[in-house]
C-alpha positions as CSV (number, residue, x, y, z in Angstrom):
1,M,-0.1,-0.1,-0.1
2,D,1.1,3.5,-0.6
3,K,1.6,6.2,2.1
4,K,-2.0,7.5,1.8
5,E,-3.5,4.0,2.1
6,R,-1.1,3.2,5.1
7,A,-2.1,6.5,6.8
8,L,-5.8,5.6,6.5
9,A,-5.2,2.0,7.9
10,V,-3.3,3.5,10.9
11,I,-6.1,6.2,11.5
12,E,-8.7,3.5,11.7
13,A,-6.6,1.2,13.9
14,L,-5.9,4.1,16.2
15,K,-9.5,5.1,16.4
16,E,-10.3,1.7,17.6
17,A,-7.6,1.5,20.2
18,Y,-8.2,5.2,21.3
19,P,-11.8,6.3,20.6
20,D,-11.3,9.5,22.6
21,A,-8.8,11.7,20.9
22,L,-8.3,14.1,23.8
23,C,-5.5,16.5,24.8
24,A,-4.0,15.2,28.0
25,L,-3.5,18.8,29.2
26,H,-6.1,20.1,31.5
27,Y,-7.7,23.5,30.9
28,K,-11.0,25.4,30.8
29,K,-10.3,28.6,29.0
30,D,-8.5,29.2,25.7
31,Y,-5.4,30.9,27.2
32,E,-4.9,28.2,29.8
33,L,-4.4,25.7,27.1
34,M,-1.8,28.3,25.6
35,I,-0.2,28.3,29.1
36,A,-0.2,24.6,29.6
37,V,1.3,23.8,26.1
38,R,4.3,26.3,26.9
39,L,4.9,24.5,30.2
40,S,4.8,21.1,28.6
41,A,7.9,22.0,26.6
42,Q,10.7,19.5,27.8
43,C,8.2,18.4,30.6
44,T,5.5,15.7,31.0
45,D,2.0,16.5,30.6
46,E,1.4,14.9,34.0
47,R,3.8,17.3,35.8
48,V,2.1,20.2,33.9
49,N,-1.3,19.1,35.2
50,L,-0.1,19.0,38.6
51,I,1.1,22.6,38.5
52,T,-1.6,24.3,36.7
53,P,-4.5,24.0,39.0
54,A,-2.7,26.2,41.7
55,L,-1.3,28.5,38.9
56,F,-4.7,29.0,37.4
57,A,-6.2,29.5,41.0
58,R,-3.5,32.2,41.8
59,F,-4.0,34.0,38.4
60,P,-7.7,33.3,37.7
61,T,-8.1,35.7,34.8
62,L,-6.1,36.6,31.8
63,E,-5.8,40.0,33.2
64,A,-4.2,38.6,36.3
65,F,-1.7,36.7,34.3
66,A,-0.8,39.8,32.3
67,Q,-0.2,41.7,35.4
68,A,1.7,39.0,37.3
69,D,5.1,39.3,38.7
70,I,7.2,37.2,36.4
71,A,9.4,36.1,39.7
72,E,6.2,34.7,41.2
73,V,5.3,32.8,38.2
74,E,8.8,31.3,38.0
75,T,8.4,30.1,41.6
76,M,5.2,28.3,40.7
77,V,6.4,26.8,37.5
78,H,9.9,25.9,38.6
79,S,9.5,22.1,38.5
80,C,8.4,22.2,34.8
81,G,12.2,23.2,33.9
82,F,13.2,26.2,31.9
83,Y,11.1,28.1,34.3
84,R,12.4,31.6,33.6
85,H,11.8,31.4,29.9
86,K,8.4,29.8,30.4
87,A,7.4,32.4,32.9
88,R,8.4,35.3,30.9
89,D,6.7,33.9,27.8
90,I,3.3,33.2,29.7
91,V,3.1,36.7,31.0
92,L,4.2,38.4,27.8
93,A,1.9,36.4,25.7
94,C,-1.0,37.1,28.1
95,Q,-0.3,40.8,27.7
96,M,-0.2,40.5,24.1
97,L,-3.6,38.7,23.9
98,L,-5.3,41.6,25.8
99,E,-3.3,44.3,23.7
100,R,-3.5,42.8,20.2
101,F,-6.2,40.1,20.2
102,G,-9.1,41.4,22.2
103,G,-8.4,39.0,25.2
104,K,-8.8,35.8,22.9
105,V,-6.2,33.3,21.5
106,P,-6.1,34.1,17.9
107,G,-7.3,31.5,15.1
108,T,-4.5,31.7,12.6
109,M,-0.9,30.2,12.4
110,E,0.4,33.7,11.3
111,E,-1.0,35.5,14.3
112,L,-0.2,32.7,16.7
113,L,3.5,32.7,15.9
114,T,3.7,36.3,16.9
115,L,3.0,35.1,20.6
116,P,6.1,34.8,22.9
117,G,7.0,31.1,23.2
118,V,4.5,29.8,20.5
119,G,6.2,27.8,17.6
120,R,4.4,25.8,15.2
121,K,3.8,22.7,17.3
122,T,1.9,24.9,19.8
123,A,0.1,26.7,17.2
124,N,-1.1,23.6,15.6
125,L,-2.4,22.2,18.8
126,L,-4.2,25.3,19.7
127,L,-5.6,25.6,16.1
128,G,-6.8,22.1,16.2
129,D,-8.2,21.8,19.9
130,L,-9.8,25.3,20.1
131,Y,-10.8,26.0,16.6
132,Q,-11.0,22.5,15.0
133,V,-8.8,23.8,12.0
134,P,-8.4,21.0,9.4
135,G,-4.9,20.0,8.8
136,S,-3.5,20.9,12.1
137,V,-0.5,18.5,12.5
138,V,1.2,18.5,15.9
139,C,4.7,17.4,15.6
140,D,5.9,16.3,19.0
141,T,8.4,13.7,19.7
142,H,6.1,11.0,19.8
143,C,4.5,11.9,16.4
144,I,7.8,12.3,14.7
145,R,9.3,9.0,16.1
146,I,6.2,6.9,15.4
147,S,5.6,8.4,12.0
148,N,9.1,7.4,10.9
149,K,8.6,4.0,12.2
150,L,5.3,3.6,10.3
151,G,7.0,4.9,7.1
152,L,4.5,7.8,7.0
153,A,7.4,10.3,7.3
154,H,11.3,10.5,7.2
155,G,13.6,12.7,9.3
156,K,13.5,14.3,12.7
157,E,13.0,18.0,11.8
158,P,9.4,18.9,13.0
159,E,8.5,21.3,10.2
160,K,9.7,18.7,7.6
161,V,7.7,15.9,9.3
162,E,4.8,18.2,9.4
163,K,4.9,18.9,5.8
164,Q,5.1,15.2,4.8
165,L,2.0,14.3,7.2
166,R,0.1,17.1,5.7
167,E,0.4,15.5,2.2
168,I,-1.0,12.2,3.3
169,L,-3.3,12.7,6.2
170,P,-7.1,13.7,5.7
171,P,-7.2,17.3,7.0
172,E,-10.3,16.5,9.1
173,E,-8.4,13.7,10.9
174,S,-5.0,15.2,11.3
175,S,-5.4,16.7,14.7
176,D,-7.0,13.7,16.2
177,F,-4.5,11.5,14.5
178,C,-1.7,13.3,16.5
179,H,-3.4,13.1,19.9
180,R,-3.9,9.4,19.4
181,I,-0.3,8.8,18.3
182,V,0.8,10.6,21.6
183,L,-1.4,8.1,23.5
184,H,-0.1,5.2,21.7
185,G,3.5,6.4,22.1
186,R,3.0,6.5,26.1
187,A,1.1,3.3,26.2
188,V,2.5,0.9,23.7
189,C,5.1,2.2,21.5
190,T,7.5,3.7,24.0
191,A,10.8,5.0,23.0
192,R,12.8,2.8,25.2
193,N,10.7,-0.4,25.1
194,P,8.2,-0.5,22.3
195,Q,5.8,-3.6,22.9
196,C,5.4,-4.7,19.3
197,G,3.7,-7.9,20.3
198,R,0.6,-6.1,21.4
199,C,0.7,-3.1,19.0
200,T,-2.3,-2.5,17.0
201,L,-0.1,-0.8,14.6
202,A,2.4,-3.6,13.9
203,P,0.9,-4.7,10.6
204,Y,1.5,-1.2,9.3
205,C,4.8,-0.6,10.9
206,A,7.6,-0.4,8.4
207,S,10.0,-0.7,11.4
208,F,8.4,-4.0,12.5
209,T,7.6,-5.6,9.2
210,G,10.6,-4.4,7.3
211,A,8.5,-3.3,4.5
């Protein structure tokens, strides 16, 4: 089968294994997802979800975040790593949301990329989860690693893998595909100890079959 056929087969297998294609980060407001994604860089979603309840309680509104003392935010997000950069980006991004975007997370790639700390991976996640924009491909480490194993993409550069996946994934399936790939990467196809014997994607995995 060609790459598009393989992609469709993988999508169906993932749907069966993970019916709920949900973002693992906890949030209630659009800017809270933006903040949680920024904190998740080089950090686990589990760790972020432990930190954000107290953070969102301390700064319950976008205005509160925009007026926050960066040093206080640093203290609260310290265990996420890279806390100085993350705290600064969070406060500055919230200020920009108020000043330039009417207090809402913008809905275009171009606008999102102007926000401090927001790159293409974050922007694609926000577009897919907040606005259901077709073709939103979130290239995190799980997506890149497993897409390579499946023969759906080649290389480790996020933008190049994103481009390759856009060419073969149905636009309306791409965001959910990425969420399910993350779930699969955590549960079965782990980086250190992939459990190929119970992997629902084994028949389509170029790494496993040698195809």
